[in-house]
N, C-alpha and C positions, 0 to 999 in steps of 0.2 A: 305749711310748716316744714314738710319733708323737703320741698324744693329749697327752702332757706338753709336747712341743715346740709343738703348736698352741696350747695354753693359754698358754704362755710368750710366744708371738708376739702373741696377742691382748692380753695384759696389757701388753706393751711398747708396743703401739699406743695403748692407752687411757690409759696413765700420763701422757703430756703433756697430754691433754685433762682428766684429773682435776686435774692441777696447775693448769691454766689456770682451771678452774671454781671452785677454792677461793678465788681472788681475792686471796690473801695470799702475799706473798713472805717467806721466812725472813729475819730481821734478821742483819746482819753488822757487823763493826767499821767505823766511819766513817759508818754510816747515821744520819741525823737523824730523830728521832721526836718527835711532839707528844703530850704526856700531859695529859689533863684529868681532873679528879677531882671527885666530888660526894658528898653525904651525909656530909660531915665538917664540922668547925667552919669558918665563913666566913673567919676570920683565917688559917687554914692552907691554904685552897684556893690562894691566890695564891703561897704558898711552894712548892707542889708543881707546879701547873700551869705548863707551859712546853715549850720545845724542848730536847731532850737529844740529845747525840751519843754513840753506842755507842763506848766506848773501845777501844783496841787489844787489851785483854784481854777484850773482849766484854761489858762491864758498863755499867750506868748507876748513878748515885749519887742516892738519893732521901732526902728528909727522914724522920728517925726510924728508917729501916731500913737506910740505907747502900747498899752495892753490891748490885745485883740483876743476875743473869745475863740477858742479852738475846740474845747471839749464838746463832743457829740457831733461835730461837723465832719463831713468827709473831706479829704484833701481838696477836691475840686470846689466844694462850697467855701472852704477857707480861702482858697486863692481868689475867688470872686469877691469875697468879703474884704480882703486886703486891697484888691484893686479898686473897689468902689469907695473904700475909706480914703485912700490916697486921692482919688478923683474928687469926691465930695468935699474934702478939706482943701482942695485946690493946691495940693502939694505937687502932684504930677498930673499931666493931662491924659496920658494913655499908658500907664504902666502895664507890663506884661509879667505876671507873677506865676510861678510854677511851684506847687507844694507836693512833696512826696514823703511817704513814711520811710524813715531811715531804718533799713532792716539790719543794720550792724549793731551789735550789742544786745545784751539780755534785757535792757530796760524796755524795749519795744516788742519783745518776744510774746506773741500771742500763742496761747496754748489751749489744748483740749485735754481734760483729765479723764483717764481711762482706768477702771478698776476691774478685777476679775480676770486679769491677764498675767502673762509671765513677767512683764516689766511694768508694774502699776505706777501711775503718776502722770506727770504732764508730758504731752506729746506736742512738739511744735506744730502750730496750725499752718496749713498750706492752702492756698486758694483752690477750691474745688474738692477738698478732702471730703470723703464719705465716711460713714460709720465703719464699714469694713476696713477701709484703709487706715483709719485711726487705730482700730483694734490691732491690725497687723503691725503697725508701726510700734506698738507697745508689746511686741513679742507674741501676739496671738493669744487666744483664750488658753487658760490653764487646762490640764488634762480633764478636769471636771467641769469646765465652763460650757455653758449651753448657748449657742448662737440663735436659739429659737425665741428667746425672750429678752433680747438686749434692750435695756432701758436707756432712753435719752432724756436728760434733764437740761432744760434751757430756761434761763432767766426767771426762775421762781414759778414757772408754770408746772402743772401736773406732768409727770413723766409720760412719754410715749413709748410704746412697746413695739419692737421691730423683730420680725422673724428673718434673720439673715441666713438661716440654714439652706434656704432655696432661693433667696432673693439677691445675692451679690451681683451687682451690675444693673439691677432693676431700680431705677430712680424712685419708684413708688415705695420701695422697701429700704433700699440702701441710700438713705437720704444724705444730702450734704450737711456737714457739721458747720458750726460757727465758733469763733473764738469764745472761750470760757464755757463751752458746753461740757457736761459731765456724761460719761458713758459707763454703764455698769453691765458687765457680762456676768450673769448669775450662774451659780453652781447647780 
């Protein structure tokens, strides 16, 4: 039983790092994505290439194939899905699709919420951002804030407590954050 708990604890510590290393965020409704396509007739490239917004029901609408589910997929998985759909429906033989999250505009802005700091509120998420970096991006802790018991809330799970007073730069303590995380610096 102890071995199982140890394995579970190590997996929980490594999971945020694996997420950060993948470099891709899952798409969600409201995200703006850029789609480029090659290896198809030139007159149809301009009809498909462009910026699309993932609809409230989690789809995008593409030429010849209609609605394609995008919600929850990473851009690389969406591009494979689009390519396979064009091939399986015998529309194109070898399309080359590239999907990327459009970082322009507030619609796709991913944020981390930080409280107990000098500038509480949303901080723009950046790949590889850690707890301490998010806190400092929000103006740092208030004069009464304690970096000893920083709470990280993620996806409805119980909060995790991190002592950043000695662990800044230590990946076991100063963990990578994810979009939509909430960070609380207590007084």
